[in-house]
DRENDO-1510 file (C-alpha; in Angstrom, 1 decimal, always signed):
<recs>
REC; n; res; u; v; w
REC; 1; MET; -165.9; +91.9; +175.4 .
REC; 2; SER; -163.1; +95.3; +175.6 .
REC; 3; GLU; -162.2; +97.3; +173.3 .
REC; 4; ILE; -161.3; +95.4; +170.0 .
REC; 5; GLN; -157.6; +95.4; +169.2 .
REC; 6; PHE; -157.1; +93.0; +166.4 .
REC; 7; GLU; -159.7; +92.0; +163.9 .
REC; 8; ALA; -158.6; +89.7; +161.3 .
REC; 9; ARG; -161.2; +89.4; +158.1 .
REC; 10; GLY; -161.1; +86.4; +156.0 .
REC; 11; VAL; -157.3; +85.9; +156.3 .
REC; 12; ARG; -155.5; +83.4; +154.1 .
REC; 13; LYS; -151.9; +82.4; +153.6 .
REC; 14; ALA; -150.2; +79.3; +151.3 .
REC; 15; TYR; -146.6; +78.1; +151.6 .
REC; 16; GLY; -146.5; +76.6; +147.8 .
REC; 17; ARG; -149.5; +74.7; +147.6 .
REC; 18; THR; -150.5; +74.0; +151.5 .
REC; 19; GLU; -152.7; +76.6; +152.2 .
REC; 20; ALA; -151.8; +77.3; +156.1 .
REC; 21; LEU; -155.0; +79.9; +156.5 .
REC; 22; ARG; -158.3; +79.7; +154.3 .
REC; 23; GLY; -160.4; +82.2; +155.1 .
REC; 24; VAL; -159.7; +83.2; +159.1 .
REC; 25; SER; -162.1; +86.0; +160.5 .
REC; 26; LEU; -161.6; +86.5; +164.7 .
REC; 27; THR; -161.5; +89.7; +166.7 .
REC; 28; ILE; -159.4; +90.0; +169.8 .
REC; 29; GLY; -160.4; +92.7; +173.0 .
REC; 30; ALA; -157.5; +94.7; +174.5 .
REC; 31; GLY; -156.7; +93.2; +177.5 .
REC; 32; GLU; -157.6; +89.6; +176.6 .
REC; 33; VAL; -155.4; +86.6; +176.9 .
REC; 34; VAL; -156.0; +84.2; +173.8 .
REC; 35; ALA; -154.9; +80.7; +173.4 .
REC; 36; ILE; -155.0; +80.0; +169.8 .
REC; 37; SER; -154.6; +75.7; +169.7 .
REC; 38; GLY; -155.2; +72.8; +167.6 .
REC; 39; PRO; -153.2; +69.9; +165.7 .
REC; 40; SER; -150.6; +70.1; +164.3 .
REC; 41; GLY; -150.3; +71.4; +160.9 .
REC; 42; SER; -153.9; +73.6; +161.5 .
REC; 43; GLY; -152.2; +77.3; +160.9 .
REC; 44; LYS; -151.8; +78.0; +164.4 .
REC; 45; SER; -148.4; +79.3; +164.1 .
REC; 46; THR; -149.2; +81.3; +160.8 .
REC; 47; LEU; -152.1; +82.9; +162.4 .
REC; 48; LEU; -150.0; +84.1; +165.2 .
REC; 49; LEU; -146.9; +85.4; +162.9 .
REC; 50; ALA; -149.8; +87.7; +160.6 .
REC; 51; LEU; -151.6; +88.8; +163.9 .
REC; 52; ALA; -148.3; +89.9; +165.5 .
REC; 53; GLY; -147.3; +91.4; +162.0 .
REC; 54; LEU; -143.9; +88.8; +161.0 .
REC; 55; ILE; -145.9; +87.8; +157.8 .
REC; 56; ARG; -148.1; +89.3; +155.5 .
REC; 57; PRO; -151.5; +87.5; +154.4 .
REC; 58; GLU; -152.2; +87.1; +150.7 .
REC; 59; ALA; -155.6; +87.7; +151.0 .
REC; 60; GLY; -158.1; +89.3; +153.6 .
REC; 61; GLU; -157.2; +92.2; +156.1 .
REC; 62; ILE; -155.5; +92.3; +160.1 .
REC; 63; ALA; -156.1; +95.5; +162.0 .
REC; 64; TYR; -154.4; +96.7; +165.3 .
REC; 65; ASP; -156.2; +99.5; +166.9 .
REC; 66; GLY; -158.2; +100.0; +163.9 .
REC; 67; ALA; -155.6; +100.4; +161.6 .
REC; 68; ARG; -154.4; +98.2; +158.6 .
REC; 69; LEU; -151.7; +96.4; +159.6 .
REC; 70; ASP; -151.0; +94.4; +156.8 .
REC; 71; ASP; -150.8; +97.6; +154.7 .
REC; 72; LEU; -147.7; +98.8; +156.8 .
REC; 73; GLY; -144.3; +99.2; +155.6 .
REC; 74; GLU; -141.9; +96.4; +156.7 .
REC; 75; ALA; -140.0; +99.7; +158.7 .
REC; 76; HIS; -142.8; +100.7; +160.2 .
REC; 77; ARG; -144.1; +97.2; +161.4 .
REC; 78; THR; -140.7; +96.4; +162.7 .
REC; 79; ARG; -140.9; +100.0; +165.5 .
REC; 80; LEU; -144.5; +98.0; +166.1 .
REC; 81; ARG; -143.0; +95.2; +167.6 .
REC; 82; ARG; -139.9; +96.8; +168.9 .
REC; 83; ARG; -142.5; +99.3; +171.0 .
REC; 84; GLN; -145.7; +97.9; +171.2 .
REC; 85; PHE; -145.4; +94.0; +170.7 .
REC; 86; GLY; -143.3; +91.5; +173.0 .
REC; 87; VAL; -142.8; +88.1; +170.9 .
REC; 88; VAL; -141.7; +84.5; +172.2 .
REC; 89; LEU; -141.1; +82.2; +169.3 .
REC; 90; GLN; -140.5; +78.9; +170.0 .
REC; 91; PHE; -137.1; +77.6; +170.5 .
REC; 92; GLY; -136.2; +81.1; +171.6 .
REC; 93; GLN; -134.5; +82.6; +168.5 .
REC; 94; LEU; -131.4; +84.0; +170.2 .
REC; 95; VAL; -128.7; +86.2; +168.7 .
REC; 96; PRO; -126.1; +83.5; +169.3 .
REC; 97; GLU; -123.2; +86.3; +169.7 .
REC; 98; LEU; -124.5; +87.8; +172.3 .
REC; 99; THR; -124.7; +86.9; +175.8 .
REC; 100; ALA; -128.5; +86.1; +177.3 .
REC; 101; ALA; -128.3; +89.7; +179.4 .
REC; 102; GLN; -127.7; +91.4; +175.9 .
REC; 103; ASN; -130.6; +89.6; +174.1 .
REC; 104; VAL; -132.8; +91.1; +176.5 .
REC; 105; ALA; -131.9; +94.0; +175.9 .
REC; 106; LEU; -131.7; +94.4; +172.8 .
REC; 107; PRO; -134.9; +95.7; +172.2 .
REC; 108; LEU; -133.9; +98.6; +174.6 .
REC; 109; LEU; -130.7; +99.6; +173.0 .
REC; 110; LEU; -132.7; +99.7; +169.3 .
REC; 111; GLU; -134.2; +101.9; +170.3 .
REC; 112; ARG; -131.3; +104.0; +171.8 .
REC; 113; HIS; -131.9; +103.7; +175.9 .
REC; 114; ASP; -129.3; +104.0; +177.7 .
REC; 115; ARG; -126.6; +100.8; +177.7 .
REC; 116; ALA; -126.5; +100.3; +181.9 .
REC; 117; ALA; -130.5; +101.4; +182.1 .
REC; 118; ALA; -131.1; +98.8; +179.3 .
REC; 119; ARG; -128.7; +96.0; +181.0 .
REC; 120; ARG; -130.9; +96.8; +184.5 .
REC; 121; LEU; -133.7; +96.3; +182.9 .
REC; 122; ALA; -132.7; +93.5; +181.2 .
REC; 123; LEU; -131.1; +91.7; +184.4 .
REC; 124; GLY; -134.6; +92.6; +186.2 .
REC; 125; GLN; -136.7; +90.7; +183.8 .
REC; 126; LEU; -133.9; +87.6; +183.9 .
REC; 127; GLU; -134.6; +87.9; +187.5 .
REC; 128; ARG; -138.4; +87.1; +187.1 .
REC; 129; PHE; -137.8; +84.3; +185.0 .
REC; 130; GLY; -135.5; +83.1; +187.4 .
REC; 131; ALA; -133.0; +83.1; +184.8 .
REC; 132; LEU; -130.7; +85.7; +186.4 .
REC; 133; ASP; -127.5; +83.3; +186.9 .
REC; 134; LEU; -127.9; +82.6; +183.0 .
REC; 135; ALA; -127.0; +86.7; +182.0 .
REC; 136; ASP; -123.2; +85.9; +181.0 .
REC; 137; ALA; -124.6; +83.0; +179.1 .
REC; 138; LEU; -124.6; +82.5; +174.9 .
REC; 139; PRO; -127.9; +80.8; +173.7 .
REC; 140; GLY; -125.1; +77.9; +172.4 .
REC; 141; GLU; -124.6; +77.4; +176.4 .
REC; 142; LEU; -128.0; +77.1; +177.1 .
REC; 143; SER; -130.7; +74.1; +177.4 .
REC; 144; GLY; -134.0; +74.5; +175.4 .
REC; 145; GLY; -135.8; +75.6; +178.1 .
REC; 146; GLU; -133.8; +78.6; +179.4 .
REC; 147; ALA; -133.5; +79.6; +175.7 .
REC; 148; GLN; -137.3; +80.0; +176.3 .
REC; 149; ARG; -136.9; +81.8; +179.8 .
REC; 150; VAL; -134.5; +84.2; +178.1 .
REC; 151; ALA; -136.7; +84.8; +175.2 .
REC; 152; ALA; -140.1; +85.5; +177.6 .
REC; 153; ALA; -137.8; +88.1; +179.3 .
REC; 154; ARG; -136.9; +89.7; +175.6 .
REC; 155; ALA; -140.1; +89.9; +174.8 .
REC; 156; LEU; -141.2; +91.5; +178.2 .
REC; 157; VAL; -138.8; +94.0; +178.7 .
REC; 158; THR; -140.2; +96.7; +177.1 .
REC; 159; GLY; -143.4; +96.5; +178.7 .
REC; 160; PRO; -145.3; +95.8; +175.5 .
REC; 161; ARG; -148.8; +96.4; +175.1 .
REC; 162; VAL; -149.6; +92.3; +173.3 .
REC; 163; ILE; -147.7; +89.8; +174.0 .
REC; 164; PHE; -147.6; +86.7; +171.5 .
REC; 165; ALA; -145.8; +83.3; +172.5 .
REC; 166; ASP; -145.6; +80.4; +169.9 .
REC; 167; GLU; -145.8; +77.5; +172.4 .
REC; 168; PRO; -143.9; +79.8; +175.2 .
REC; 169; THR; -143.8; +75.9; +177.5 .
REC; 170; GLY; -143.1; +73.2; +174.9 .
REC; 171; ALA; -139.3; +73.3; +175.4 .
REC; 172; LEU; -140.0; +73.3; +179.5 .
REC; 173; ASP; -141.1; +70.4; +182.0 .
REC; 174; THR; -143.8; +70.5; +184.1 .
REC; 175; VAL; -142.7; +73.0; +186.6 .
REC; 176; GLY; -140.5; +74.8; +184.4 .
REC; 177; GLY; -143.5; +76.0; +182.1 .
REC; 178; GLU; -145.7; +76.8; +184.8 .
REC; 179; HIS; -143.6; +79.3; +186.1 .
REC; 180; LEU; -142.6; +80.9; +183.1 .
REC; 181; LEU; -146.6; +80.8; +182.4 .
REC; 182; LYS; -148.0; +82.4; +185.4 .
REC; 183; THR; -144.8; +85.2; +185.3 .
REC; 184; LEU; -145.7; +86.0; +181.7 .
REC; 185; LEU; -149.5; +86.3; +182.6 .
REC; 186; GLY; -148.9; +88.0; +186.0 .
REC; 187; ALA; -146.8; +90.4; +183.8 .
REC; 188; ALA; -149.5; +90.5; +180.7 .
REC; 189; ARG; -152.2; +91.5; +183.9 .
REC; 190; ASP; -149.7; +93.9; +185.9 .
REC; 191; ASN; -149.5; +95.8; +182.3 .
REC; 192; ASP; -152.8; +95.3; +181.4 .
REC; 193; ALA; -151.4; +93.7; +178.0 .
REC; 194; THR; -153.0; +91.3; +176.0 .
REC; 195; VAL; -151.9; +88.0; +175.5 .
REC; 196; VAL; -152.0; +86.0; +172.1 .
REC; 197; MET; -149.9; +82.3; +172.5 .
REC; 198; VAL; -150.4; +79.4; +170.4 .
REC; 199; THR; -150.1; +76.1; +172.3 .
REC; 200; HIS; -151.2; +72.3; +171.8 .
REC; 201; ASP; -151.1; +71.6; +175.9 .
REC; 202; ASN; -154.4; +71.7; +177.3 .
REC; 203; ARG; -153.5; +73.5; +180.7 .
REC; 204; VAL; -151.8; +75.9; +178.9 .
REC; 205; ALA; -155.3; +76.9; +177.1 .
REC; 206; ALA; -157.2; +76.3; +179.8 .
REC; 207; ARG; -155.5; +79.4; +181.8 .
REC; 208; ALA; -156.5; +81.6; +178.7 .
REC; 209; ASP; -160.1; +84.1; +179.0 .
REC; 210; ARG; -161.1; +82.0; +175.4 .
REC; 211; GLU; -159.5; +79.6; +172.9 .
REC; 212; ILE; -159.8; +79.4; +169.3 .
REC; 213; PHE; -159.0; +76.4; +167.8 .
REC; 214; LEU; -158.0; +75.5; +164.0 .
REC; 215; ARG; -158.0; +72.9; +161.9 .
REC; 216; ASP; -157.2; +73.2; +158.9 .
REC; 217; GLY; -156.6; +76.6; +158.6 .
REC; 218; VAL; -160.1; +77.5; +159.8 .
REC; 219; ILE; -161.9; +78.3; +162.5 .
REC; 220; ALA; -163.4; +75.1; +163.7 .
</recs>
């Protein structure tokens, strides 16, 4: 494996009485493509959210580039996600008041990039995902698959070091899903980026360098 980028040790997370993660430990190398798979309710999405710094584990440690990610304050973790992480959540999670192009440009604008330059980069990413014709559409006007393509474009617009994707092809048909996955993985290779993706699709998992299978909150 290449240099370790993420290391999780004994990570636990519960929602009420339900233990989503029960002491997960793993390492992910820089530039590696990792698929997290398993049955519904196995803790896949919770593990991805914890690695991306979107939720804090209740026990255990998560290190990114050798530093404790779970110890960082919310403002620091937010900056990290804006600058180094690209995240594609299920169902797109787009800002409803913004057009597709504005959604894609948003991470750049939050980092005070020039507005015209941010729009050019956003349109370039939309074109990459075959969604340029959606640039001026609002999220409420998009299908689930269209919203997912816009979300993928937004995740890549900053040229992130790590791409997190939760069921990135779930809302797309076979052809659309294959195009999104090919584009996502191609962009990652171009930037030597790490990819961590949750999937229940064996065809998606087969494209990864390594598959981590979860069952009942532990690595099986």
